[in-house]
N, C-alpha and C positions, 0 to 999 in steps of 0.2 A: 686525555680523560678529564671530564669535568671534576671539580672539587666535590660536588655532591655524589658523583659515582664512586670516587675514591673513598669517601666517608662511608658510604652505605656498604661497600665491599668489606671494609675493615670491621664495621659494625656487625654485619651478618656473620663474619668469621668468629667474632667474640660471642655472639649470641649462641652460635652452634657449639662453641667450646663450653659455654655455661651449661647449656642443655645436657652435654655429654657428661660433665662433672656431676650432674644430679640424676644420672641415669635415664635421661631422656623423658622427663615428665611431659605429659601431653598437653595439659591445659595451663601451664604456669607461664605467666608473662615475664618479659625481660627484667623488669624492675624487682619483681619478687625473687626471681633467680639470684640477682645481684645481692639483695638483702640477705638471702639464706646463705650464700657462699661467702659473704663478708665475715661471717663468724669463724671460718676456717683459718687457722693461723699458718697452715702450710701453703696458702695461696695469697696473692696480692690483690684480691678482690676488695678487702676492706680498706686497704690504703687508697684504693681508686674508686670507692663507692660513690662519693658525691659527684665526681666528674662523669661516671657511667650513668648515673640517674639523669644528670643534665644532658648527656649525649642522647639518651632515650627520648627526651622531649624534642631535641633537634631533629632526630631521625623521624619522629612522628610528624613534624612540621614539614619535612622534606616530602614525605610519602603521601600525607593526606591533604596538603594544601597546595597542590600543584595546579597552576592555571591551565597548563597544557602538558602534553607528554614531554616537550623539550623546554619547558620553563617552570622553575620552582620558585616560590616566594622566598623560602629560607635556604639560601645558598651558604653552606659553611665557609668560614674564612680559613686563611692558611693555618692559623694557630689550632682551630678545631680538628682539621685534617691531620696535622702532625700529631696532635695530642692523642687522638683515638688510635693512630698507628702505634704510638709508643705504648699505650695501654695494651693494645693487642699483643705486642712483643712481650711486655711484662707478664702478662697472663699466660700466653700460650708457649712462650719460649724464654722463660726467665733465665737470667745468666747464672752459671755455675761458677764455683770457686776456682776450678780448673778448666781452661788454663789461665783465667784472669790473674790469679795470685800464685801461680806456679813459679818456683824459684829454688835454687839450691840452698839447702839449709845445712849448716855444720852441726853435728852432734858432738858431745863430749863425754869422755868417761867420767863417772861420778867422782872418782878419786883424783881428778886432775888438780894440781895445786892451786889454791886461791890466787896466789901471786901471778900465775899464768893467766887466769881469768882476767885479772886486773890489767895485765899487760896487753891482752887482746882488746879489752875495752878502749884502752888508751891509743893503740895503734890502728885498730880496724874499725873502732866505733861499733862493734857489736852490741846489741842491747838485749838479746835473748839467748840463753844457753841451755838447750835441751840436754839433760843428762841421762846417761845410760850406764847400766852395770852389765857389761858383757852381753849386750843387745836387748836388754830389758829396760824399758823407760823407767826412770825413777823420779823425774820432776823437772821443773823449769825454773832457772835463775834469771831474773830480770834486773835491770838497772834499778828498779823500784825496790826490789827485794834486797839488793846489795845495799842501797842507801839506808833501808830500815834497819838492816843487820848491823851496819856500822854504827848507826845512831844509837842502837840498843847496847851494843858491846862497849861503846865509848863511855858509857856511864859506869862500867865495871873497872875502870882503870886503864892502864896502858895496854895497847893492842900488840900483840906479837903474831904476825901472819905467816911466819916461815913454816910452820908445821900444819897449818890448816889446809883442808881440802874442800872442794866445791860441795861435796856432800854435807859438810858441817853447816852450811847455810840452809839446807833442806830441812834439817832436823828442827830448826827453830822458826822457819819461815812459813809454815803452813802450806806445804806444796800443793795440796789438793784443791786449793781454791782459786789459783791464778791462771789456769789453762783449761783448755778443752780440746779433745780430738773430734774431728769430723772426717767424713768420707769425701772423696774428690768430686762426687756428684752432687754435694750439697749446693743449694742455691744461695747466692750472695745475700738475698734479703733475710734468709734464715740466720746467717752470721750477724747481720746488723741487729737482729732481734736479740741475739745472745748477748751482745755487748750492751744493749740497752737494758736487758733484764738482770744481768748479773754484774753488779758494781765492782766485784773484785777480780773479774775476768781481765787479764792483761794480754793474752795471746790465744789465738785458735790455731792448732796445729793440724795439717791436712796429711792424711795417708790414703791409700787407695780405698780401703773399706773402713777407716775410722779406728783401726787397731793401733793402740799406742806403741806397739813393738814393730810396726811396719816401717818401711822406708819413708822418711819425710818428703813430701812433695811441695810443701810450701808452709808458710807461716804468716798469720794475718794479725796485725796490731789494730787497735781501735782507730788510730790515725790513718791507717790504710783504707779503712772503710769510709770514714768521714771525708777524707780528701776525695774519694771517688764520688761520693754524693754531691760535694760541692762542685765538681767538674760537670756532673750531670745536670 
């Protein structure tokens, strides 16, 4: 298949998808559909708006500037073909958090001794501790929260950890600000937006339907998202 044919096939599928998202407007052109849908935060049109508008110009050149049926002046290069295929996938089949970030996550009872938490940090290098009280989610302890708690308590004199529980950190740590639950069918780009928009967010926890008391299917840290973006 010629590069121009690959390009046009992908372009036409994108155009069809845009039209369906706008309930099939009869007289709206490609560029106007892109501009309108770029305002929606639940789609990746905005992130690809400039490239899509450039691709529309290339498409017009391919279609309208043919010398003959078998020869076109504007033959897309490999980058343009691969780029429009990637945009098509991003728009029509955006990646979901599961299975990408699915993994076993250990939960802890909220009255586990603090010394046990520290032992696990030292031996297993865990950095997040979801806490439950008989199956009900109570909060999330992170290494950042631990560090802040120790820094604050050290200003009050000698620390005695023997009788402290994990729940004691939640009371003083502002547990409601450092986590968010999402469902397993959430798109990866939506999680990226959460971390970008919420400075205090340290972890996104995944359950089947976003219920905090459901079984944990995975946990996403900011570095997980940004490592993925760098690889891409």
